[in-house]
KETOR-221412 format. One record per residue (C-alpha): y, x, z. Coordinates in nm, 3 decimals. Each point is the difference from the previous one (the first is absolute). Layout:
BEGIN
@py Y | px X | pz Z
...
***
This chain:
BEGIN
@py 0.017 | px 0.005 | pz -0.042
@py 0.354 | px 0.093 | pz -0.047
@py 0.154 | px 0.072 | pz 0.404
@py 0.354 | px -0.056 | pz 0.090
@py 0.237 | px 0.143 | pz 0.299
@py 0.267 | px -0.220 | pz 0.133
@py 0.164 | px 0.202 | pz 0.304
@py 0.267 | px -0.002 | pz 0.242
@py 0.133 | px 0.009 | pz 0.336
@py -0.101 | px -0.256 | pz 0.231
@py 0.190 | px -0.322 | pz 0.049
@py 0.214 | px 0.080 | pz -0.354
@py -0.166 | px -0.336 | pz -0.193
@py -0.333 | px 0.124 | pz -0.193
@py -0.234 | px -0.323 | pz 0.138
@py 0.312 | px -0.176 | pz -0.146
@py -0.022 | px 0.116 | pz -0.323
@py -0.377 | px 0.081 | pz -0.046
@py -0.065 | px -0.284 | pz -0.213
@py 0.300 | px 0.012 | pz -0.236
@py -0.087 | px 0.386 | pz -0.087
@py -0.374 | px -0.090 | pz -0.047
@py 0.098 | px -0.329 | pz -0.216
@py 0.291 | px 0.244 | pz -0.200
@py -0.350 | px 0.257 | pz -0.052
@py -0.234 | px -0.254 | pz -0.079
@py -0.170 | px 0.120 | pz 0.350
@py -0.245 | px -0.230 | pz 0.187
@py -0.125 | px 0.171 | pz 0.310
@py 0.168 | px 0.085 | pz 0.266
@py -0.069 | px 0.253 | pz 0.316
@py 0.248 | px -0.069 | pz 0.266
@py -0.037 | px 0.086 | pz 0.388
@py -0.354 | px -0.048 | pz 0.003
@py -0.050 | px -0.285 | pz -0.251
@py -0.129 | px 0.004 | pz -0.315
@py 0.132 | px -0.289 | pz -0.206
@py -0.087 | px -0.144 | pz -0.345
@py 0.232 | px -0.266 | pz -0.181
@py 0.182 | px -0.085 | pz 0.319
@py -0.341 | px -0.015 | pz 0.186
@py -0.140 | px 0.181 | pz 0.257
@py -0.327 | px 0.172 | pz -0.125
@py -0.125 | px 0.218 | pz 0.310
@py 0.140 | px 0.199 | pz 0.266
@py 0.246 | px -0.064 | pz 0.330
@py 0.415 | px 0.024 | pz 0.043
@py 0.108 | px 0.253 | pz 0.164
@py 0.275 | px -0.223 | pz 0.158
@py -0.254 | px -0.176 | pz 0.223
@py -0.075 | px 0.306 | pz 0.202
@py 0.098 | px -0.045 | pz 0.336
@py 0.185 | px 0.384 | pz 0.007
@py 0.203 | px 0.216 | pz -0.255
@py -0.307 | px 0.299 | pz -0.048
@py -0.246 | px -0.268 | pz -0.050
@py 0.216 | px -0.140 | pz -0.255
@py 0.061 | px 0.336 | pz -0.147
@py -0.408 | px 0.055 | pz 0.015
@py -0.057 | px -0.316 | pz -0.149
@py 0.229 | px 0.057 | pz -0.312
@py -0.137 | px 0.362 | pz -0.106
@py -0.345 | px -0.168 | pz 0.006
@py -0.108 | px 0.247 | pz 0.292
@py -0.338 | px -0.252 | pz 0.073
@py -0.325 | px 0.098 | pz -0.191
@py -0.076 | px -0.413 | pz 0.056
@py 0.344 | px -0.113 | pz -0.163
@py -0.039 | px 0.270 | pz -0.282
@py -0.307 | px -0.102 | pz -0.093
@py 0.057 | px -0.375 | pz -0.038
@py 0.304 | px 0.040 | pz -0.220
@py -0.182 | px 0.233 | pz -0.169
@py -0.304 | px -0.229 | pz -0.107
@py 0.255 | px -0.238 | pz -0.029
@py 0.215 | px 0.186 | pz -0.279
@py -0.407 | px 0.055 | pz -0.139
@py 0.029 | px -0.345 | pz -0.064
@py 0.266 | px -0.100 | pz -0.140
@py 0.093 | px 0.356 | pz -0.190
@py 0.383 | px -0.060 | pz -0.086
@py 0.077 | px 0.160 | pz -0.277
@py 0.314 | px 0.084 | pz 0.195
@py 0.097 | px 0.053 | pz 0.358
@py 0.337 | px 0.073 | pz 0.209
@py -0.026 | px 0.186 | pz 0.369
@py 0.287 | px -0.073 | pz 0.165
@py 0.147 | px 0.282 | pz 0.311
@py 0.253 | px 0.119 | pz 0.159
@py -0.035 | px 0.332 | pz -0.222
@py -0.200 | px 0.156 | pz -0.289
@py -0.220 | px 0.200 | pz 0.233
@py -0.086 | px -0.309 | pz 0.171
@py -0.109 | px -0.176 | pz -0.349
@py -0.167 | px 0.290 | pz -0.059
@py -0.189 | px -0.003 | pz 0.289
@py -0.113 | px -0.362 | pz -0.014
@py -0.134 | px 0.088 | pz -0.391
@py -0.197 | px 0.244 | pz 0.184
@py -0.157 | px -0.189 | pz 0.231
@py -0.076 | px -0.311 | pz -0.226
@py -0.127 | px 0.207 | pz -0.290
@py 0.266 | px -0.117 | pz -0.268
@py 0.017 | px 0.318 | pz -0.162
@py 0.335 | px 0.176 | pz -0.062
@py 0.328 | px -0.165 | pz 0.037
@py 0.133 | px 0.013 | pz -0.387
@py 0.357 | px -0.228 | pz 0.061
@py 0.223 | px 0.040 | pz 0.305
@py 0.281 | px -0.227 | pz 0.051
@py 0.291 | px 0.000 | pz 0.329
@py 0.179 | px -0.304 | pz 0.163
@py 0.328 | px 0.220 | pz -0.050
@py -0.034 | px -0.025 | pz -0.404
@py -0.007 | px -0.368 | pz 0.089
@py 0.226 | px -0.108 | pz 0.262
@py 0.346 | px 0.156 | pz 0.090
@py 0.104 | px 0.201 | pz 0.289
@py 0.150 | px -0.381 | pz 0.150
@py -0.270 | px -0.194 | pz -0.041
@py -0.256 | px 0.229 | pz 0.144
@py 0.231 | px 0.045 | pz 0.342
@py 0.026 | px -0.362 | pz 0.021
@py -0.378 | px -0.047 | pz -0.031
@py -0.085 | px 0.262 | pz 0.309
@py 0.312 | px -0.168 | pz 0.205
@py -0.197 | px -0.347 | pz -0.052
@py -0.274 | px 0.219 | pz 0.087
@py 0.129 | px 0.105 | pz 0.336
@py 0.198 | px -0.295 | pz 0.086
@py -0.259 | px -0.275 | pz -0.085
@py -0.342 | px 0.203 | pz -0.020
@py -0.063 | px -0.192 | pz -0.309
@py -0.322 | px 0.212 | pz -0.205
@py -0.062 | px -0.171 | pz -0.389
@py -0.354 | px -0.053 | pz -0.125
@py -0.068 | px -0.020 | pz -0.363
@py -0.180 | px -0.281 | pz 0.068
@py 0.021 | px -0.364 | pz -0.025
@py 0.010 | px -0.168 | pz 0.381
@py -0.263 | px -0.196 | pz -0.049
@py -0.249 | px 0.319 | pz -0.047
@py 0.147 | px 0.150 | pz 0.381
@py -0.092 | px -0.319 | pz 0.128
@py -0.340 | px 0.021 | pz -0.159
@py -0.104 | px 0.333 | pz 0.043
@py 0.168 | px 0.124 | pz 0.321
@py -0.027 | px -0.030 | pz 0.348
@py 0.291 | px -0.245 | pz 0.131
@py 0.336 | px 0.229 | pz -0.048
@py 0.401 | px -0.131 | pz 0.036
@py 0.028 | px -0.059 | pz -0.394
@py 0.223 | px -0.168 | pz -0.227
@py 0.038 | px -0.078 | pz -0.337
@py 0.170 | px 0.262 | pz -0.233
@py 0.147 | px -0.012 | pz -0.304
@py -0.146 | px -0.146 | pz -0.370
@py 0.031 | px 0.328 | pz -0.255
@py 0.184 | px -0.143 | pz -0.337
@py -0.080 | px 0.237 | pz -0.330
@py 0.379 | px 0.081 | pz -0.161
@py -0.206 | px -0.312 | pz -0.263
@py 0.056 | px -0.226 | pz 0.355
@py -0.413 | px 0.008 | pz -0.001
@py -0.144 | px -0.059 | pz 0.316
@py -0.180 | px 0.349 | pz 0.023
@py -0.085 | px -0.009 | pz 0.414
@py 0.109 | px -0.040 | pz 0.344
@py 0.055 | px 0.160 | pz 0.373
@py -0.030 | px -0.008 | pz 0.321
@py 0.147 | px 0.088 | pz 0.282
@py -0.132 | px 0.096 | pz 0.351
@py 0.116 | px 0.207 | pz 0.324
@py -0.262 | px 0.249 | pz 0.095
@py -0.106 | px 0.043 | pz 0.372
@py 0.102 | px 0.342 | pz -0.024
@py 0.380 | px -0.040 | pz -0.125
@py 0.228 | px 0.172 | pz 0.213
@py 0.280 | px -0.161 | pz 0.191
@py 0.185 | px -0.182 | pz -0.241
@py 0.425 | px 0.106 | pz 0.015
@py 0.189 | px -0.318 | pz 0.091
@py 0.369 | px -0.006 | pz -0.173
@py 0.234 | px -0.277 | pz 0.050
@py 0.281 | px -0.082 | pz -0.278
@py 0.294 | px 0.138 | pz 0.212
@py -0.240 | px 0.334 | pz -0.025
@py 0.052 | px -0.014 | pz -0.338
@py 0.358 | px -0.132 | pz -0.062
@py 0.142 | px 0.233 | pz 0.311
@py -0.124 | px 0.298 | pz -0.208
@py 0.186 | px -0.131 | pz -0.278
@py 0.295 | px -0.095 | pz 0.207
@py -0.023 | px 0.386 | pz 0.158
@py 0.061 | px 0.185 | pz -0.315
@py 0.341 | px -0.212 | pz -0.091
@py 0.158 | px 0.071 | pz 0.380
@py -0.076 | px 0.354 | pz -0.068
@py 0.193 | px -0.028 | pz -0.381
@py 0.375 | px 0.163 | pz 0.024
@py 0.071 | px -0.231 | pz -0.294
@py -0.141 | px -0.365 | pz 0.092
@py 0.191 | px -0.210 | pz 0.241
@py -0.185 | px -0.328 | pz 0.033
@py -0.307 | px -0.131 | pz -0.125
@py 0.086 | px -0.409 | pz -0.035
@py -0.364 | px -0.105 | pz -0.089
@py -0.369 | px 0.166 | pz -0.001
@py -0.261 | px -0.147 | pz -0.173
@py -0.358 | px 0.122 | pz 0.075
@py -0.320 | px -0.067 | pz -0.157
@py -0.350 | px 0.204 | pz 0.085
@py -0.230 | px -0.108 | pz -0.249
@py -0.163 | px 0.102 | pz -0.254
@py 0.253 | px 0.261 | pz -0.002
@py 0.306 | px 0.059 | pz 0.237
@py 0.295 | px -0.119 | pz -0.185
@py 0.395 | px -0.061 | pz 0.202
@py 0.296 | px -0.101 | pz -0.137
@py 0.347 | px 0.111 | pz 0.237
@py 0.314 | px -0.127 | pz -0.082
@py 0.239 | px 0.239 | pz 0.112
@py 0.360 | px 0.099 | pz 0.107
@py 0.127 | px 0.323 | pz -0.142
@py 0.255 | px 0.270 | pz 0.103
@py 0.256 | px 0.000 | pz -0.210
@py 0.099 | px 0.388 | pz 0.054
@py -0.365 | px 0.049 | pz -0.140
@py 0.040 | px -0.166 | pz -0.330
@py -0.006 | px 0.381 | pz -0.254
@py -0.376 | px -0.010 | pz -0.094
@py -0.129 | px -0.299 | pz 0.116
@py -0.268 | px -0.092 | pz -0.175
@py -0.142 | px 0.374 | pz 0.087
@py 0.057 | px -0.084 | pz 0.384
@py -0.192 | px -0.365 | pz -0.020
@py -0.272 | px 0.134 | pz -0.176
@py -0.007 | px 0.307 | pz 0.257
@py 0.006 | px -0.303 | pz 0.284
@py -0.288 | px -0.179 | pz -0.208
@py -0.187 | px 0.330 | pz 0.040
@py 0.064 | px 0.047 | pz 0.359
@py -0.112 | px -0.351 | pz 0.065
@py -0.335 | px 0.049 | pz -0.156
@py -0.044 | px 0.359 | pz 0.160
@py 0.072 | px -0.138 | pz 0.329
@py -0.251 | px -0.261 | pz -0.073
@py -0.290 | px 0.201 | pz -0.104
@py 0.033 | px 0.215 | pz 0.273
@py 0.001 | px -0.275 | pz 0.267
@py -0.260 | px -0.208 | pz -0.158
@py -0.160 | px 0.172 | pz -0.231
@py 0.053 | px -0.227 | pz -0.316
@py 0.318 | px 0.007 | pz -0.269
@py 0.206 | px -0.246 | pz -0.118
@py -0.038 | px -0.137 | pz -0.393
@py 0.380 | px -0.163 | pz -0.001
@py 0.279 | px 0.083 | pz 0.199
@py 0.307 | px -0.201 | pz -0.135
@py 0.313 | px 0.087 | pz 0.129
@py 0.302 | px -0.240 | pz -0.067
@py 0.371 | px 0.136 | pz 0.092
@py 0.168 | px -0.336 | pz 0.127
@py 0.355 | px 0.134 | pz 0.046
@py 0.184 | px 0.318 | pz 0.157
@py 0.106 | px 0.110 | pz 0.304
@py 0.218 | px 0.285 | pz 0.164
@py -0.096 | px -0.005 | pz 0.387
@py -0.353 | px 0.061 | pz 0.101
@py -0.180 | px -0.299 | pz 0.179
@py -0.223 | px -0.061 | pz 0.238
@py -0.333 | px -0.109 | pz -0.159
@py -0.097 | px -0.335 | pz -0.017
@py -0.264 | px -0.186 | pz -0.195
@py 0.193 | px -0.339 | pz -0.013
@py -0.304 | px -0.139 | pz -0.280
@py -0.364 | px 0.076 | pz 0.074
@py -0.296 | px -0.153 | pz -0.223
@py -0.305 | px 0.173 | pz 0.032
@py -0.371 | px -0.125 | pz -0.108
@py -0.340 | px 0.192 | pz 0.092
@py -0.235 | px -0.228 | pz -0.114
@py -0.261 | px 0.125 | pz -0.272
***
């Protein structure tokens, strides 16, 4: 069979994109986190996402257990897919899995950063850290039928560019996930506000709108210093960069859009007060 590798750091959205990539490459069979999946259905294996500890999850994902290996090998021999995609956190990991399963050498290597931007991958990691959500590239009903009872949710339906449904995902929350980070809306808006407070040419913020999902966006209506109008565009661009950098440093996510609008000019610095604020953080 032709063997493909699809890799990238943990939590960057590989399993979410795997079905789409497999469809593009006309691949019917996938190895992901200990599972052998064929045409969207579980054929063999046990998911690493249902292990009790991170250590056991890694061992499951790399097929350290001989009985696990044998189960998947038998299923592969029975189905004999022409193409097989192995998903892992690195090329080294997918190569090791291929060796354990005896499927031959990997001929094609693909990486998540070829298909997802830095912003998208950081947002996927953020959701992992704050919501504990892990994605499995199988339908919800497959998880219900084949695994022990765990907290699971229906994920997303995946469609091709021609609007054809090519698969479904399931959202799970593994027992081994670390404690979740908790942020409030004011944490995000305060980060934006602080940068504006530190700016020598922003007199006031009269309106601040912020939305977190699917990628962070913000809109600010500003009172700008009448003494700083020279190269004003450049200074506002620099302010955008400073807001984005501060946000990235604090939350490890980046803005998709930062919209700055100057309401009017003022010559005296005023205490920064957000007179009207709207924030949306739901999906």
